[in-house]
N, C-alpha and C positions, 0 to 999 in steps of 0.2 A: 503492501501499499503506499508509494512513494508520495505521489503527489499531491501532501497535505498543504504546502505552502507554494501554489504552482509548480515551477518545475524542482523546485528543490525538497528535501526533507526536513521534517521540524517536530519538536519534542520537547515535553518539561520534566522539569523535577518539581515538585511542590511539597514545600515542607508547611510547617506551622503559622508563618507570619511573614514569609517570603519564599523564593522561588528561584530558578536557573529556567529559560527556554532556548535552547541551540537550534540554529538553523546552519542546515549542511547542503550547498550546492553541488550541482553536479563539479568534477575535476574538470578544470581552464576556466570557469567562471570570474569573467573580468568585474572589478569593484572600485568603487570610489563612495566619498560620503561626505558630510558636512557637518560640522557643531554649530548652533548659532545662539543655546542656552547663553547663561552667563557663568555656570557652575559645571561644567562637565565631570563625569568620571569613566574616562576611555581607556584601552589598550590597544597597542598596534593602529590609534587613528592618522597618524603622521603617515605613515606607508601609502594610505587612501590618497593622498593628493597628487595629482595627475603627473606632476614632474618627477613622482620619487619611480624607483624601476621596479618593483614586483609592480604587478596591473593584476594579480589573482587572487581569491580570498578561497578557505578551504571552510574557514566556520565562520559565524558570526553568535556571540556567547551573550545575551541579555540576564542580567540579575539582578536580585534586590541586594542589600547590604550597603551600598555605597562603594568607597574604593575597594572596602574588605572585600565584599563581592566580585569582584575582577579575578581574584584568586580559582575562581569556575573554571575559568581558560583553561586553568593549567591542566584541570582532567581532560578537557577536549583534544588539547593539544597531545597528549602522551596516545592517549588512544588514537588519534590519526597516526602519529608516528607508529604505534603499535600493525595497524592496516597500512603501513607503507605509504600513506600518502601524505604532501606535500611540495614546497619548493623544490626544485632537484639543486644539490650541492653535493661537493666532494664527498663530504662527510656522511652523507645520507639526505632524504628529504627534511624540510624545515616545516612542518603545516603551517600556516599563517592564519591566524586565529584573533577577528579582533573582538574585541571585547565591551559593553557598554554598561552602566549599571544605575540602578535607580536608589534613594536613599528611603529605606522602610525599616520599621522598628527592629529589624536582624542588628542594627547595627548595634543598638546596646544589649543584644544576647548573642546569637551565634548565625553570623552570615553565611550565605552558600561555599561553600569550599570546593576543590579542585574532585572531591569523592560525589558532590552535587552537581558540578557541571558535567564528569562521566555518564552518570544516571541521566540526565535531560538528552545526551546525544545517542546513547544506548536505546533512550526510549523513539528517539527519531529513527534511529537505524532500524527499529523493529516495526514500526512502521503502526504506532500508539494512536489512539484518539487523541486531535489537539483539542485541548478542552481550552474554551472561551472565559472573559469576566477573572474571577481572582484562581487565578491558576499560571503557573509557571512565574515569570518574574514577574506578571501580574498579582501576584498575592496581597502583599502588603500598601497597595497602591490608591490612591485617593485622588481626590479635585475639590476644585472649588475653596479651596483653603486660602486664597487671597481674601477670602470673607471670614473667617477664622472657624469656617466648616471643614468638615471632613466629608465631601460625598463620595460614593462609589466610584474607585477607578478598575483599572484590569487589565486583561488582554483584550485586543478584538482583530479580527481581518474581513480583508475586503478584496474586493478582485475585481480588475475592469478589462474591455479589450479594444486595443488600438488596430483595425485594421488586420491584420494577421498574426500578431501578435497579443499577448494576454499582459498584463502587468497583476500582481498577486504582493497586498501591502499585511505586514502585521504590526501591530502598533501596543507599548504598552506603555499607559495612561497613566501617570501620578501627578499631574500637573498643579501647579498654582493658581491657575485661574479656572474660569469654568466651561465643561464642554456646551458647544454650541449645537444646536437642531440647525438643519437647514434652513429655516427662516431665520438665524440669526440669534434666538430667543436660549438662553440656559435650557439644557435641561433638566434642572433642578431647579427651582425655584429659590433664591434665598433673598437674603435681607443686601436692598442697593447698599453698595461700595462707594464711600464718600471718602475716606483712606484706606491704604491697603492695612490690612490685619495685620497685628504683629505675632498671630500665633502661626506655627508652622512654615514661618518666612523660609527656611531652608530646606526644608526636605521633599525636594520637587526635583522631576525630570520628565518629562516625554519623550521616547524612544521607538524608532519608526527602521525597520527591515522589508527594501522594495524588492522585490524579483519578477525581472522580466526575460522571457524567452527570442525577444530582439537581440540581436548581435548589435552590439555597442562598444566602441573604445573605452577607455579611462573617462575621457574628456567628457563622451555620450554620459557616461554611470555618474560622473560628478553634477552636470546639469540634469538630471532626472533624480539625483538627490536632494538637489535646490528646489524641483517642483514637489517633493514631500512632503517641503518646509512651508511650500504655499499650503497645503491640504493643512498642515496644523494653524495656520494663521487663520484658513476657513473653520474651524470647528474649536479652535482655544481662543479666550479671552480672559487674559490676555495673554500671548505665546510670546515665548522667546525672553521670557526678563531674567531679570542677573539673579533671580534666585531657580530657574530651571537649568537641567544640565543640555537640553533638547539636543539630540543629534539621528542623523538618518543614516544607515548607510543602504546603498542602490548596487545591486546584485544584475548583470546581464550574462547569459547562460549562450546564446550567439545561434541557438538553433532555427531561428526566422530571420533571414538575411536581408529581407527588403522593407523592413517595416520602418514609417514615418519618425522619427525621433521626437520631435515638436508634436503629434500626435501623440505619441509614448509618452511624453510629459505631461501633457492634459489630462488623459485620462490616469497617471498618477497619481497627480494633484488633489481627483475627485475621488481616488479609491482610495487616499489616505486619510482623507479628511472622514470616511467612511466606516473606516478602521477604528477611528478616534470613538467616533461614537458608538461602534457597536461594541467598543471594550466597555462602555458604561450601561449598558441597557441588559445586565445580566439579572 
């Protein structure tokens, strides 16, 4: 059961108040990404810059636990090395594993570790059902925190079609702001904000992974990631604050050679917004 996130595998490990979500794309998948939030927790994000040498990614790991949770990627990297997956070097393959984390309650208790990352990757390879809402990396997520509330957050998935190509999006929504419905109104009604609330001020971040089967180079993936952030701005208010670590990774598997990149970007923005809304409607 491979296509849980478009042409990629995806799986969760879910703990008591935190979790890990792993996306495993096919070999040779091209990737790039962009951070727009003011407080990111990331691993290997610099290599996603179009100017960097390596253009492929073997896994993307989303986790709770803020910077502590980035260690979940160690377990994924070890598993992929055991399977002979990675960027070829004279010393053997080196798996390229990108990590992104949200801040959740496990920062104070037991953040996800390498074993949790390995379990999520094995779940992806086994084709286990991919839950949404309070599952995987979205287990401890919340929204609407700029009002001092803690409305539901979580994991959401959405897809779109761009001519012969498809775009699938997985979002982990732990936003300082409100999630907005398509009509621009908050999904959860709340007290109007006259000044940003002090509560939960630094415990936020929304993450997204976009996967397309279109053939894009690294620059094309970078532009696709930017369109993912457009989806953030459509579905979250306020988005990209100083208190969020908002980040997007875009993956292109390259099996559809003649797709229109601008159409893919337009569809990706809408699919990202839809995935964010789906995350809170559990």
